[in-house]
Residue, then its C-alpha position, 0 to 999 in steps of 0.5 A: m936677904k932674898k926677902r929684902h930684895i923681894s920686897h925692894i923690887l915690889l916696892l919698885c913697882m908699886l912706884c913705877t905703877n903709880t907714877i904710870y897711872g898718875q901720868y895716865a890719869f893726867s894726859y887723859n884729864d888734859i884730852t877731856r879738859k880740851n875736849k870740852i874747851d873745844t865744844t863749848s867754845i861753839s857759839p850758839q848761832e853755830r849750833k843753830h846754824s841749819p842746812v835745811t833753813a838755809g836751802w829753803m831761804s835760797a829756794v824762796l829768794p835766791g842769794l838769801g842762803q849765801g847771805y844767811n851763810h855769811k858769803y855775802w861775796k857769791i850774791p853779786i855771782v847768783y844774779a849775775g847767771l840769773g839775770a843772764t840765763g834770764f835775758c836768754v830766755y827772753y831775748f831767744n823767745k822774743q825771737f822765736t815768736e816772731l819767726r813763728t808769726e812770720y812763718r805763719h803768714r807765709l803759710n797763709n799768703e798773708t801780707d799784712g803783718l810780715l816784718p820787712k827784715y825777714a822780706d829777703m828770707s824764703v820760707s824755709n830758711i825762715q822755718l829753719l831759723k824758728e826752729t834754732q831759735q826755740k832750741n836756743m830758748e830751751i837751753s837757756i831755761i835748763v841753764l836757769v834752772v840748773w843756776y837756780a838748783v845750783n844756788i840752793v845746793d851751794a847754800v846747804v854746802d855751806a851751811h854744813l861746813f859752816t862750823f868746820d876748822v879751816s884755820d892754819d892750824l890745819s896744815l902738814r909741814i915738811q921741815p929738813g933738818i940735821t941730827p945733831l952728834q950723839p956720842d953715847l949712840k955711837q954716832p959719829f956725825a951729823m946726819p940730815n932729817i926730815s921732819l913731818t908735822l901735822n896739826f889738826 
């Protein structure tokens, strides 16, 4: 009698083991198949997308790397910044050159070449204004170089994130709910709850 019980128990354990192994094998195969699908779903264009190429393109021609990354709306922003800073460099350099020439003529007591718009200004005021315009020109050059560098960095970063999944599946949803009445668990009334769902 005891041997029958032992054999029944062994048979039950074997069935449970096979069932658990089958569920594990199914889950493993399902995950492996899903990973294969996710890997093969990447297009050849996305695999060949190179941040180095994007950076060099923006270095040679600003905005070209943004076009390579399909971020065409950034190209006008790049050129608007370069145009504005470039104009400031040109304007302040022109003012600085005029004031420097005027200042030299005043020191040498030369009347030829003096500009009428500076006739009412003293030598010290012209010198002060010349130094101010020189500082403005230097600051504009620095901003121009920084903007040019930002254009390259932006292209490289966008190229790194080119294959990054930013779909609606990446979300954390918080949803309130109510746990229904469960007499088997000795729960006499329904209870509110909050469910968190993370999709990735």
